[in-house]
C-alpha positions as CSV (number, residue, x, y, z in Angstrom):
1,M,-44.5,96.6,200.3
2,K,-42.0,96.4,203.0
3,E,-38.3,95.5,202.6
4,K,-38.8,92.3,204.5
5,E,-41.3,91.2,201.9
6,Y,-38.8,91.9,199.2
7,R,-36.2,89.8,200.8
8,D,-38.7,86.9,201.3
9,R,-39.5,87.0,197.7
10,L,-35.9,87.0,196.7
11,S,-35.2,84.1,199.0
12,E,-38.0,82.2,197.4
13,A,-36.6,82.8,194.0
14,D,-33.2,81.7,195.3
15,R,-34.6,78.5,196.5
16,E,-36.3,77.9,193.1
17,L,-33.0,78.4,191.3
18,N,-31.3,75.9,193.6
19,R,-34.0,73.4,193.0
20,R,-33.4,73.7,189.2
21,G,-29.7,73.2,189.5
22,S,-28.4,76.6,188.6
23,E,-24.6,77.0,189.0
24,G,-25.2,80.5,190.2
25,R,-22.2,82.0,188.4
26,L,-22.1,85.7,189.3
27,R,-21.8,88.0,186.3
28,K,-22.8,91.2,187.8
29,R,-24.5,92.3,191.0
30,T,-26.8,95.1,191.6
31,D,-29.0,96.2,194.5
32,L,-32.7,95.9,194.0
33,M,-34.6,99.1,194.1
34,P,-36.6,99.4,197.4
35,F,-39.7,100.6,195.6
36,E,-42.7,98.4,194.9
37,D,-43.6,99.9,191.5
38,H,-39.9,99.4,190.3
39,L,-39.8,95.8,191.3
40,A,-43.1,95.1,189.7
41,K,-42.0,96.7,186.5
42,E,-38.8,94.7,186.2
43,W,-40.6,91.5,187.1
44,N,-43.2,92.0,184.5
45,A,-40.5,92.0,181.8
46,S,-40.1,88.2,182.3
47,S,-43.4,87.0,184.0
48,D,-47.0,87.7,184.6
49,T,-47.3,89.3,188.1
50,S,-51.1,89.3,188.2
51,K,-50.7,86.0,190.2
52,D,-49.4,85.5,193.6
53,A,-45.7,86.3,193.9
54,K,-45.1,82.8,195.2
55,S,-46.8,81.0,192.3
56,P,-45.0,77.9,191.2
57,D,-45.6,79.0,187.4
58,L,-42.9,81.6,187.7
59,E,-39.9,81.0,185.2
60,I,-36.6,82.6,185.8
61,G,-34.0,82.7,183.0
62,E,-30.3,81.9,183.4
63,G,-29.6,85.5,184.0
64,F,-30.5,85.1,187.7
65,V,-27.9,83.7,190.2
66,P,-28.1,82.7,193.9
67,S,-27.4,85.2,196.7
68,G,-23.9,85.7,197.8
69,E,-22.4,85.9,201.1
70,G,-24.4,87.4,203.9
71,G,-27.6,86.1,202.5
72,E,-27.9,89.0,200.1
73,S,-29.6,88.2,196.8
74,A,-28.5,89.7,193.5
75,L,-30.0,89.7,189.9
76,S,-27.9,89.7,186.7
77,T,-28.8,92.3,184.1
78,E,-27.8,90.1,181.1
79,T,-28.8,86.6,180.2
80,E,-26.2,84.1,178.6
81,P,-28.0,83.8,175.2
82,M,-28.2,87.6,175.0
83,K,-24.5,87.8,175.7
84,K,-23.5,85.3,173.0
85,K,-25.6,87.0,170.4
86,R,-24.2,90.4,171.2
87,L,-20.6,89.1,171.2
88,G,-21.2,87.5,167.7
89,L,-22.4,90.8,166.2
90,L,-19.6,92.7,167.7
91,T,-17.0,90.2,166.3
92,I,-18.5,90.5,162.8
93,L,-18.5,94.3,163.0
94,F,-15.0,94.3,164.3
95,I,-13.7,92.1,161.4
96,M,-15.6,94.2,158.8
97,S,-14.1,97.3,160.2
98,V,-10.6,95.9,160.1
99,A,-11.1,94.7,156.5
100,F,-12.4,98.1,155.5
101,F,-9.5,100.0,156.9
102,V,-7.0,97.5,155.4
103,A,-8.6,97.9,152.0
104,A,-8.7,101.7,152.3
105,G,-5.1,101.7,153.3
106,A,-4.1,99.5,150.4
107,F,-6.0,101.7,148.0
108,A,-4.5,104.8,149.4
109,Y,-1.0,103.3,149.1
110,M,-1.6,102.3,145.5
111,R,-3.2,105.6,144.7
112,F,-0.5,107.8,146.2
113,A,2.6,105.7,146.9
114,G,2.4,103.5,143.8
115,E,0.7,105.9,141.4
116,G,3.9,106.2,139.3
117,N,3.7,102.6,137.9
118,V,0.3,103.0,136.3
119,V,0.6,103.3,132.4
120,S,-2.2,104.0,130.1
121,Q,-2.0,103.2,126.4
122,D,-4.2,106.2,125.8
123,S,-1.3,108.3,127.0
124,I,1.0,106.8,124.3
125,E,0.7,108.3,120.9
126,I,2.3,107.2,117.6
127,R,2.4,110.0,115.0
128,V,3.6,109.5,111.4
129,S,4.7,112.4,109.3
130,G,5.3,112.2,105.5
131,P,3.6,112.3,102.1
132,L,0.1,110.9,101.8
133,A,0.8,109.8,98.2
134,V,3.8,108.5,96.4
135,R,4.6,107.3,92.9
136,G,5.1,103.6,92.7
137,G,8.8,102.8,92.5
138,D,9.9,106.0,94.2
139,E,11.4,106.1,97.7
140,L,9.0,106.8,100.5
141,S,10.4,108.5,103.7
142,L,8.2,108.6,106.9
143,E,9.1,110.1,110.3
144,V,7.6,108.2,113.2
145,Q,7.3,110.0,116.6
146,I,6.3,108.2,119.8
147,D,5.0,110.4,122.6
148,N,4.9,109.1,126.2
149,K,2.4,111.2,128.2
150,N,2.5,108.8,131.2
151,S,4.2,109.7,134.5
152,V,6.6,106.7,134.2
153,P,9.1,105.8,131.5
154,L,8.6,103.3,128.7
155,Q,11.5,100.9,128.7
156,F,13.1,98.6,126.1
157,V,11.0,100.3,123.4
158,E,11.3,98.8,119.8
159,L,9.6,100.1,116.7
160,V,8.3,97.4,114.3
161,A,7.1,98.4,110.8
162,T,5.2,95.9,108.6
163,Y,5.0,96.7,104.9
164,P,2.7,95.6,102.1
165,A,3.6,92.9,99.6
166,G,6.1,93.9,97.0
167,T,7.8,96.6,99.1
168,R,11.5,96.8,98.3
169,E,14.6,98.0,100.1
170,P,15.7,101.6,99.2
171,G,18.9,101.4,97.1
172,D,18.4,97.6,96.5
173,L,15.2,97.0,94.7
174,K,16.0,93.3,94.3
175,S,15.7,92.8,98.1
176,S,12.2,92.4,99.6
177,L,11.2,94.5,102.6
178,I,8.6,92.7,104.6
179,R,9.3,94.0,108.2
180,S,11.8,96.3,109.9
181,R,12.6,96.5,113.6
182,D,14.5,99.4,115.2
183,T,15.6,99.7,118.9
184,I,14.4,103.0,120.5
185,G,15.4,102.3,124.1
186,T,13.8,104.3,127.0
187,I,11.3,107.1,126.5
188,P,11.1,109.2,129.7
189,P,7.9,110.4,131.3
190,A,6.4,113.2,129.1
191,G,9.1,112.5,126.6
192,F,9.2,111.4,123.0
193,A,11.4,109.6,120.4
194,K,11.6,109.9,116.6
195,K,12.7,107.5,113.9
196,T,12.8,107.8,110.1
197,V,11.8,104.8,108.1
198,K,12.3,104.4,104.3
199,A,10.8,102.0,101.8
200,V,9.9,101.7,98.1
201,L,6.3,100.8,97.4
202,F,4.9,99.2,94.3
203,G,1.4,98.6,93.0
204,E,-1.3,99.7,90.6
205,E,-2.1,103.4,90.2
206,G,-4.8,104.6,92.6
207,V,-4.4,101.7,95.1
208,E,-3.7,102.4,98.8
209,R,-1.0,100.5,100.6
210,D,-1.1,100.1,104.4
211,I,2.0,100.3,106.6
212,T,1.5,99.2,110.2
213,F,3.8,100.6,113.0
214,A,3.9,98.9,116.3
215,I,5.8,99.8,119.5
216,E,6.8,97.1,122.0
217,Y,7.7,98.3,125.5
218,R,8.0,97.4,129.1
219,V,7.3,99.4,132.3
220,P,9.3,99.5,135.6
221,N,9.0,96.6,137.9
222,S,7.3,94.4,135.2
223,S,8.6,91.8,132.8
224,A,5.5,91.9,130.6
225,I,5.8,93.2,127.1
226,F,3.1,95.7,126.0
227,K,2.2,96.7,122.5
228,K,0.5,99.5,120.7
229,T,-0.1,99.8,116.9
230,H,-0.9,102.5,114.4
231,T,-1.6,102.0,110.7
232,V,-1.2,104.6,107.9
233,S,-2.4,104.3,104.3
234,I,-0.2,105.6,101.4
235,L,-1.8,106.2,98.0
236,L,0.1,105.2,94.9
237,S,-0.4,108.2,92.8
238,D,1.3,106.7,89.7
239,S,2.3,103.3,88.5
240,P,6.0,102.6,88.0
241,I,5.1,101.4,84.5
242,N,2.9,102.1,81.5
243,L,1.1,99.1,80.2
244,S,-0.7,99.2,76.8
245,V,-2.3,96.7,74.5
246,A,-2.7,97.1,70.8
247,A,-5.0,94.8,68.8
248,Q,-7.9,94.9,66.4
249,E,-11.3,95.7,68.0
250,T,-13.3,93.4,65.7
251,I,-12.3,90.0,64.3
252,N,-13.9,87.3,62.2
253,R,-14.8,84.2,64.1
254,G,-12.1,81.6,63.8
255,D,-9.5,84.1,62.6
256,D,-6.2,84.7,64.4
257,V,-5.9,87.6,66.7
258,R,-2.5,89.4,67.3
259,L,-2.0,91.3,70.5
260,V,1.0,93.6,71.1
261,I,1.6,94.4,74.8
262,S,4.1,97.1,75.6
263,V,5.6,97.8,79.0
264,A,7.4,101.1,79.6
265,S,9.2,102.1,82.8
266,N,8.1,105.3,84.6
267,S,10.5,104.6,87.5
268,T,13.7,106.4,88.3
269,S,15.2,103.0,89.4
270,V,15.7,99.7,87.6
271,L,12.6,97.5,87.8
272,S,13.8,94.0,88.5
273,D,12.2,90.6,87.7
274,M,9.3,92.0,85.7
275,H,6.6,89.6,84.5
276,I,3.5,89.8,82.4
277,A,0.5,87.6,83.1
278,A,-2.4,87.1,80.7
279,S,-6.0,86.0,81.3
280,Y,-7.7,84.9,78.1
281,P,-11.4,84.8,77.3
282,P,-13.2,81.5,76.6
283,G,-12.7,80.4,73.0
284,F,-9.1,81.7,72.8
285,T,-6.3,79.3,71.8
286,F,-2.7,80.4,72.4
287,K,-0.4,79.7,69.5
288,S,2.8,81.6,69.7
289,S,4.6,84.6,71.2
290,N,7.9,86.4,70.5
291,I,9.0,85.6,74.1
292,S,8.9,82.1,75.3
293,P,6.3,81.7,78.0
294,I,7.2,80.2,81.4
295,A,3.7,79.0,82.3
296,G,1.6,77.5,79.6
297,G,1.2,80.6,77.4
298,R,0.0,82.7,80.3
299,L,3.1,84.1,82.0
300,W,6.2,85.7,80.6
301,Q,9.4,86.9,82.2
302,L,10.7,90.2,81.0
303,G,13.7,90.5,83.3
304,D,15.0,93.9,84.5
305,I,13.7,97.1,82.9
306,A,15.9,100.2,83.2
307,P,14.4,103.8,83.6
308,S,12.8,105.0,80.3
309,Q,13.2,101.5,78.7
310,S,10.4,99.3,77.5
311,R,9.6,95.7,76.5
312,T,7.2,94.4,73.9
313,L,5.3,91.1,74.0
314,E,3.5,89.8,70.9
315,I,0.9,87.1,71.3
316,V,-0.9,85.2,68.5
317,G,-3.9,83.0,68.9
318,S,-7.2,82.0,67.4
319,L,-10.6,83.1,68.7
320,E,-13.9,81.3,68.5
321,G,-17.3,82.3,69.6
322,S,-20.7,83.6,68.6
323,D,-21.5,86.4,66.2
324,G,-21.5,89.7,68.1
325,E,-19.9,88.2,71.2
326,G,-17.4,90.3,73.1
327,K,-14.2,88.9,74.3
328,A,-12.0,90.5,77.0
329,F,-8.2,90.0,77.3
330,R,-6.7,91.0,80.7
331,F,-2.9,91.7,81.1
332,V,-1.1,92.4,84.3
333,A,2.5,93.5,84.6
334,G,4.4,93.4,87.8
335,L,7.0,92.0,90.1
336,G,7.9,88.3,90.2
337,K,5.6,85.4,90.1
338,E,3.6,83.4,92.6
339,I,4.9,79.9,93.3
340,E,3.1,77.2,91.2
341,S,0.9,79.9,89.6
342,S,0.7,82.0,86.5
343,E,0.1,85.2,88.3
344,V,2.5,88.0,89.2
345,S,3.4,88.5,92.8
346,V,2.9,92.3,92.9
347,P,0.8,93.9,90.2
348,Y,2.1,97.3,89.0
349,S,-0.4,97.9,86.2
350,E,-3.3,96.3,84.5
351,S,-4.8,96.6,81.0
352,L,-8.0,95.2,79.5
353,H,-8.6,94.9,75.8
354,R,-12.0,93.9,74.3
355,V,-12.5,92.3,70.9
356,E,-15.9,91.8,69.2
357,L,-16.5,88.7,67.1
358,V,-18.3,89.3,63.8
359,S,-19.4,87.0,61.0
360,P,-17.6,87.8,57.7
361,K,-19.7,88.5,54.7
362,L,-18.0,85.7,52.9
363,A,-16.8,83.1,55.4
364,L,-13.7,81.1,54.5
365,D,-12.1,78.0,56.0
366,L,-9.0,76.0,55.3
367,A,-8.5,72.4,56.6
368,I,-5.1,70.7,56.3
369,N,-5.4,67.0,56.5
370,G,-8.8,67.5,58.1
371,V,-7.5,69.9,60.7
372,S,-8.9,73.4,60.7
373,S,-6.3,75.3,62.7
374,P,-4.1,78.3,61.9
375,S,-1.0,76.1,62.4
376,V,-0.8,72.4,61.6
377,I,2.2,70.1,62.2
378,V,3.0,67.8,59.2
379,E,5.7,65.3,58.4
380,G,8.1,65.8,55.5
381,G,8.0,63.3,52.7
382,K,4.3,62.9,52.9
383,A,1.3,64.1,50.9
384,V,-1.0,66.8,52.2
385,R,-4.7,67.4,51.4
386,V,-6.1,70.9,51.7
387,D,-9.9,71.6,51.7
388,L,-11.2,75.2,51.0
389,S,-14.8,75.9,52.0
390,W,-16.9,79.0,51.8
391,K,-20.3,80.4,52.9
392,N,-22.4,83.5,52.0
393,N,-23.4,85.1,55.3
394,L,-25.3,88.0,53.6
395,D,-29.1,88.2,52.9
396,E,-28.4,88.8,49.2
397,D,-26.7,87.1,46.3
398,I,-22.9,87.2,45.8
399,L,-21.8,87.2,42.2
400,D,-18.6,86.1,40.4
401,T,-16.6,84.9,43.3
402,V,-12.9,84.4,42.7
403,F,-10.4,82.5,44.9
404,V,-6.6,82.8,44.6
405,V,-4.6,80.3,46.6
406,N,-1.0,81.2,47.3
407,L,1.6,78.5,48.2
408,S,4.9,79.6,49.7
409,G,7.6,77.4,51.1
410,E,10.8,75.6,49.9
411,L,9.5,72.1,50.6
412,V,6.4,72.3,48.3
413,N,6.7,69.7,45.5
414,E,5.2,71.7,42.7
415,K,5.1,68.8,40.3
416,S,2.7,67.0,42.7
417,I,0.0,69.7,43.0
418,I,-3.4,68.4,42.0
419,S,-6.6,70.7,42.2
420,D,-10.2,69.5,41.9
421,H,-11.0,72.9,40.2
422,G,-8.8,75.5,38.7
423,H,-5.1,75.1,37.8
424,Y,-1.7,75.7,39.4
425,D,0.5,78.4,37.9
426,S,4.1,77.7,38.7
427,N,5.1,81.2,37.6
428,T,3.0,82.9,40.3
429,K,2.9,79.8,42.6
430,T,-0.9,80.2,42.8
431,I,-4.1,78.2,42.2
432,R,-6.8,80.3,40.7
433,L,-10.5,79.4,40.9
434,T,-13.2,81.3,39.1
435,K,-16.7,80.6,37.8
436,A,-15.1,79.2,34.6
437,D,-13.5,76.5,36.8
438,D,-16.5,76.0,39.1
439,S,-20.0,77.2,38.0
440,R,-21.1,77.4,41.7
441,L,-19.0,80.6,42.0
442,A,-21.1,82.5,39.5
443,R,-23.8,83.1,42.0
444,L,-23.8,82.4,45.8
445,T,-27.3,82.8,47.2
446,P,-27.8,83.8,50.9
447,G,-26.5,80.9,53.0
448,A,-25.0,79.1,50.1
449,S,-21.8,77.2,50.9
450,G,-19.3,75.0,49.0
451,Q,-16.0,73.3,49.1
452,T,-13.0,72.5,46.8
453,S,-9.8,70.6,47.4
454,F,-6.2,70.3,46.3
455,S,-3.2,68.3,47.4
456,F,0.6,68.2,47.0
457,D,3.6,66.3,48.4
458,I,6.1,67.8,51.0
459,I,9.7,67.3,50.3
460,S,11.5,65.8,53.3
461,P,14.1,68.2,54.8
462,A,16.7,65.4,54.6
463,E,16.1,65.2,50.8
464,F,16.2,68.9,50.0
465,E,18.8,69.4,47.4
466,Q,19.7,73.0,48.1
467,G,20.9,72.4,51.6
468,V,19.0,71.7,54.8
469,P,16.3,74.3,55.4
470,R,16.1,75.5,59.0
471,N,12.7,75.5,60.7
472,P,10.9,74.6,57.5
473,N,7.3,75.6,56.9
474,I,4.8,76.1,54.2
475,R,2.2,78.9,54.2
476,I,-1.1,78.8,52.4
477,S,-3.2,81.9,52.0
478,V,-6.5,82.4,50.2
479,D,-7.8,85.8,48.8
480,A,-11.4,86.0,47.8
481,T,-13.3,88.7,45.9
482,A,-16.9,89.0,44.8
483,E,-19.6,91.4,43.5
484,R,-23.3,91.9,44.1
485,L,-26.2,92.8,41.9
486,R,-26.7,96.4,42.8
487,D,-23.1,97.3,42.3
488,T,-21.5,98.3,39.0
489,P,-20.4,95.1,37.2
490,G,-16.7,94.3,37.5
491,T,-16.5,96.3,40.8
492,P,-15.9,93.9,43.8
493,F,-17.8,95.0,46.9
494,L,-16.3,92.5,49.3
495,S,-13.1,90.7,49.9
496,A,-12.0,88.0,52.4
497,N,-8.8,86.3,53.3
498,I,-7.6,83.3,55.3
499,E,-4.2,82.0,56.1
500,R,-2.8,78.7,57.4
501,E,0.7,77.5,58.3
502,M,2.2,74.1,58.0
503,R,5.1,73.4,60.3
504,I,7.2,70.5,59.1
505,Q,8.7,68.2,61.7
506,S,12.4,67.8,61.7
507,A,13.7,64.6,59.9
508,L,15.2,62.7,62.8
509,A,16.7,59.3,62.0
510,L,18.4,56.6,64.1
511,S,20.9,54.0,62.8
512,S,21.7,51.0,65.1
513,S,24.3,48.5,64.0
514,A,27.1,46.2,65.2
515,V,30.6,45.4,63.9
516,Y,33.4,43.0,64.9
517,S,36.4,43.7,62.6
518,I,36.3,47.5,62.8
519,G,35.5,50.2,65.2
520,P,37.1,52.0,68.1
521,F,37.6,48.9,70.2
522,T,39.4,45.5,69.7
523,N,36.7,42.8,69.8
524,E,37.8,39.4,71.1
525,G,36.3,35.9,70.8
526,P,35.4,33.5,68.0
527,I,33.5,34.4,64.8
528,P,31.1,32.8,64.3
529,P,30.2,32.8,67.9
530,K,30.8,29.5,69.7
531,V,28.9,27.8,72.5
532,G,30.6,28.4,75.8
533,E,33.0,31.0,74.5
534,E,32.5,34.8,74.8
535,T,32.5,37.0,71.7
536,M,32.7,40.8,71.8
537,Y,30.8,43.1,69.4
538,T,30.9,46.9,69.0
539,V,27.5,48.6,68.8
540,I,27.3,51.9,66.8
541,W,24.4,54.3,67.2
542,S,24.2,57.2,64.8
543,L,21.7,60.1,64.8
544,S,20.9,62.4,61.9
545,N,18.6,65.4,61.9
546,A,17.4,67.8,59.2
547,G,15.0,70.7,59.8
548,S,15.0,72.0,63.4
549,D,17.1,71.6,66.5
550,L,16.1,68.9,68.9
551,R,16.4,68.9,72.7
552,N,16.5,66.1,75.2
553,V,17.2,63.4,72.6
554,I,17.3,60.0,74.3
555,T,18.2,56.7,72.5
556,R,17.5,53.5,74.4
557,A,17.6,49.7,73.9
558,V,17.5,46.6,76.1
559,L,20.2,43.9,76.3
560,P,19.0,40.3,76.3
561,S,19.6,38.4,79.5
562,Y,22.4,36.3,78.0
563,M,24.4,39.5,76.9
564,R,26.9,41.4,79.0
565,Y,27.5,45.1,78.9
566,V,31.3,45.6,78.7
567,G,31.4,49.3,79.5
568,S,33.8,50.7,76.9
569,I,32.4,54.0,75.3
570,S,33.6,56.1,72.4
571,P,33.9,59.0,72.3
572,G,34.2,59.3,76.1
573,S,32.4,62.6,76.2
574,E,29.1,61.0,75.3
575,L,26.7,60.1,78.1
576,V,25.8,56.4,78.0
577,V,24.1,54.9,81.0
578,Y,23.6,51.2,81.6
579,T,21.0,50.0,84.1
580,E,21.8,46.4,85.2
581,K,18.3,45.9,86.5
582,G,16.3,45.5,83.3
583,G,19.4,45.7,81.1
584,E,18.6,49.0,79.5
585,I,21.3,51.0,77.7
586,R,20.5,54.7,77.4
587,W,22.3,57.4,75.4
588,E,21.4,61.0,76.3
589,V,22.0,64.0,74.0
590,D,21.1,67.4,75.3
591,R,20.8,69.1,71.9
592,L,20.9,67.7,68.4
593,Q,21.6,70.3,65.8
594,S,19.7,70.6,62.5
595,G,21.8,69.4,59.7
596,A,23.4,66.5,61.6
597,G,24.1,63.8,59.0
598,A,23.6,66.2,56.1
599,G,25.5,69.4,56.3
600,I,27.5,68.3,59.3
601,P,28.6,64.8,60.5
602,P,26.0,62.7,62.3
603,R,26.1,62.4,66.1
604,T,27.6,58.9,66.8
605,V,28.5,56.8,69.9
606,A,30.0,53.3,70.1
607,F,30.0,50.9,73.0
608,Q,31.0,47.3,73.6
609,I,28.8,44.3,74.4
610,A,29.7,40.6,74.9
611,F,27.8,37.4,73.8
612,L,28.2,34.0,75.6
613,P,26.2,31.5,73.5
614,S,24.3,28.6,75.1
615,I,23.8,25.2,73.5
616,T,20.1,26.1,72.9
617,Q,21.3,28.8,70.5
618,A,23.5,26.6,68.4
619,G,22.7,26.5,64.7
620,R,20.9,29.8,64.5
621,S,21.5,33.6,64.8
622,A,20.9,35.4,68.0
623,V,19.8,38.8,69.0
624,L,22.6,41.0,70.3
625,L,20.6,44.1,71.2
626,G,16.9,44.7,71.2
627,E,15.0,47.2,69.1
628,A,16.3,50.8,69.6
629,S,14.1,53.9,69.9
630,V,15.0,57.6,69.9
631,L,12.8,60.4,71.3
632,G,13.5,64.1,71.0
633,R,11.7,67.5,71.3
634,D,11.4,69.5,68.1
635,L,12.0,73.1,69.2
636,F,10.3,74.6,66.1
637,T,7.1,72.6,66.1
638,E,7.2,72.1,69.9
639,T,6.3,68.4,69.4
640,D,8.0,65.1,70.3
641,I,9.5,63.1,67.6
642,K,10.1,59.3,67.9
643,R,11.9,57.0,65.6
644,M,12.7,53.3,65.8
645,S,15.5,51.1,64.6
646,P,15.3,47.2,64.4
647,A,17.1,44.9,66.7
648,I,20.7,43.9,66.1
649,T,21.5,40.2,65.5
650,T,24.7,38.2,64.9
651,R,24.0,38.9,61.2
652,I,26.2,42.0,61.3
653,T,26.0,43.0,57.6
654,T,27.5,46.4,58.4
655,D,30.9,44.8,59.1
656,P,33.0,44.7,55.9
657,A,34.5,41.3,56.9
658,Y,31.1,39.7,57.5
659,R,30.1,36.5,55.7
660,E,26.8,34.8,56.0
661,E,28.3,31.7,57.9
662,H,29.3,34.2,60.6
663,A,25.7,34.6,61.7
664,S,24.9,31.2,63.2
665,V,26.2,30.0,66.6
666,V,28.4,26.9,66.4
667,E,29.1,24.2,68.9
């Protein structure tokens, strides 16, 4: 094809572009190749050339532009959509490249320029040197070393040690040591710091106690506080005390058991605030102890125990249960006590004692006034009934049983003793029962049981002629012996014993009276009392007590609404309180000694009241003070005693100048 033909075709394409409204923006010009095969090839990329070159079906993309000056035609090598697509990809690649290089640069900076601020806790080590075991109560010394293997310093380092319960300050065992904090400061890179800590640990032998060490620190250019901990276990190789329990290993059902608990110090220092806590088996009833308990018979305070010293606690109680049943008593000695609890705060030692219940061959029981208990509270001046019962627990007969009842106590009225069987011998102070007195005792078959009774009067402590006995009691014990068929006659093969105690309540008495003409105060007003005029009276309360000391003795009475409390008290050292709301007058005595009113003067207080009669009271006597009551705690029997005294009226017979006409109110 000739060049002219090429140009004609180009002109035709140019005209087609103009017809379609092409703006003809020139992007790039290039000369067409003057070869037929080249033109056909390039053309076929966009259109089918099998038709005539001037076919109206030819489509030319926006990549073609009109000819320029001189009539020369040109063809762009890049269409607009292709250009936009290529620019978008290039932009994305460019942004990704920039981001990659920025991230790489930041990493390189942090890795090389900022590497010194990176701290690893794995490169911090807490090492503790010291004994792995220590005796309880001895001083423990531990050396704590902190190694900093990082490339930056640890700043503001503090060592915090947390100790187990019961830990004490060395040199001051009364001071608890819960936590300690020591300032270390700065530990340089690849450096270390050491600190010695001391403490006194307590606890049971063989128990491990944990101590936790923590370091708190900061790093350069950071305000955050970091922490690393390390825990060590210390074995308590020996207890600071020896705790032992002594008691019988077998006991008859219902009998008393006596336990002796000993606490001895193994420590080289004074053990302060020592306590013993008890856990009892079911069926045990606490009765008494040589040291007063501080929590219902289950906790005792021993105080401080010096090195090599000891304390002894004795507990008495009764034990009930089934034949052959084992009972376990648990005792724990240690430091202090838990709040509102009967347990020690820090146990030092523990001891367990087991007792087996057995059925006695010949079972005995004593009931005092119907109460079968090792200790019974009774009131002086009253009669007492005692029932003795027995039972053969063997599978064979028991022959010729003999009972000997022993009565001991100053307040037994021997003349009043009456026995259903046997007789009382005042020379030996015993009641003896044999088969001659009761035929049932000749032979007790298996399972056979029986009962006999006796009674006597108790002398009131206030009436005892030989002086007031202190903490009066009466003891009753029964010794039984018997034989069996296969034994040699006259040779007892068994024996049994039972004891009971009667504790006699103190004889507390209250006297409440009024006077006008005598007493510590001058009483004014008319006698007999007159309507519309006030008359003053002096009330005298007097307390007597024979037997045991009493605590918290409170006497109280109520004034009628028409009476007035004057306020004068004698002696002034006595505590008398008047409550206007309700009109109660209360006299409080902290301790009332035994013998008051007998060996020593009674405890007395006087106070003044005033009476303003009304017309409605004319012609009759009036109540000046209501019924009085007194309540006190008997320290021996550990019971409350209450006594009453009748109301006081204008019939003041205790006044030496009183006449019967003085009793009624006049107009």
